[in-house]
C-alpha positions in Angstrom: -12.7 -0.3 -19.4 -10.5 2.7 -20.4 -12.4 6.3 -19.8 -12.4 9.3 -17.8 -15.1 9.9 -14.8 -15.4 12.6 -12.9 -15.1 12.5 -9.2 -16.0 14.9 -6.4 -14.1 15.0 -2.8 -16.9 15.2 -0.3 -16.3 15.9 3.7 -14.0 14.2 5.2 -11.7 13.3 1.4 -14.6 10.6 0.9 -14.9 9.9 -2.7 -17.1 7.9 -4.3 -16.5 5.0 -6.7 -19.7 4.8 -9.4 -21.3 1.6 -9.0 -20.7 1.0 -12.7 -17.6 0.5 -11.5 -17.7 -1.7 -8.2 -20.1 -3.8 -10.1 -17.4 -4.4 -13.3 -14.0 -4.8 -10.8 -16.7 -6.7 -7.8 -15.6 -3.9 -5.8 -17.7 -4.5 -2.2 -18.0 -1.9 1.1 -14.2 -2.8 3.6 -12.7 -3.8 0.6 -9.1 -2.0 0.1 -7.7 -0.1 -3.0 -4.1 1.3 -3.4 -3.5 4.5 -4.2 0.0 5.9 -6.0 0.5 9.3 -5.7 2.8 9.9 -8.6 3.3 14.2 -8.2 -0.2 14.8 -8.5 -1.6 12.5 -11.0 -3.1 9.3 -8.8 -3.6 6.3 -9.9 -5.9 4.0 -7.7 -5.9 0.2 -8.0 -8.2 -2.2 -6.3 -5.2 -4.3 -5.8 -2.6 -4.5 -3.2 1.1 -3.3 -4.4 3.0 -5.4 -4.7 5.8 -3.7 -2.3 3.3 -3.5 0.8 2.7 -7.8 0.2 6.2 -8.4 0.1 6.5 -6.6 2.9 3.5 -8.1 5.0 5.4 -11.5 4.1 8.5 -10.5 5.2 7.1 -9.1 9.1 5.1 -12.6 9.4 8.0 -14.8 8.1 9.9 -12.7 11.1 7.0 -12.8 13.4 7.1 -16.4 13.2 10.7 -17.0 13.7 9.9 -15.3 16.9 11.9 -11.7 16.3 10.2 -8.6 17.2 10.1 -4.7 16.0 12.1 -3.7 18.2 15.1 -5.9 16.7 13.6 -5.5 13.4 14.4 -2.1 13.7 17.8 -2.2 15.8 19.0 -4.9 12.5 18.4 -2.5 9.3 20.5 0.4 11.4 23.1 -2.1 12.0 22.6 -3.2 8.8 23.0 0.8 7.1 25.9 1.3 9.7 27.8 -1.0 8.0 26.9 0.2 4.8 27.1 3.9 5.2 31.0 3.0 7.1 31.3 0.5 3.5 31.0 3.9 1.3 
């Protein structure tokens, strides 16, 4: 389905996808979409980006291993410092 569709931005930034598109891609109320901003060219996808899915999986794995957000951020800072010291 390759076509150009004009959408109107409503109050509070609300966009309505035409019924034809919602039905074609089986989109329901509450579904998440991914918006990619390419310097003002917006790409809207009904799928989560691979980066988001990978980040969620890593977070879940580390949380199950007992890691906290604070410990993950501390490790990230330490790794950045090591990288900076090596270069």
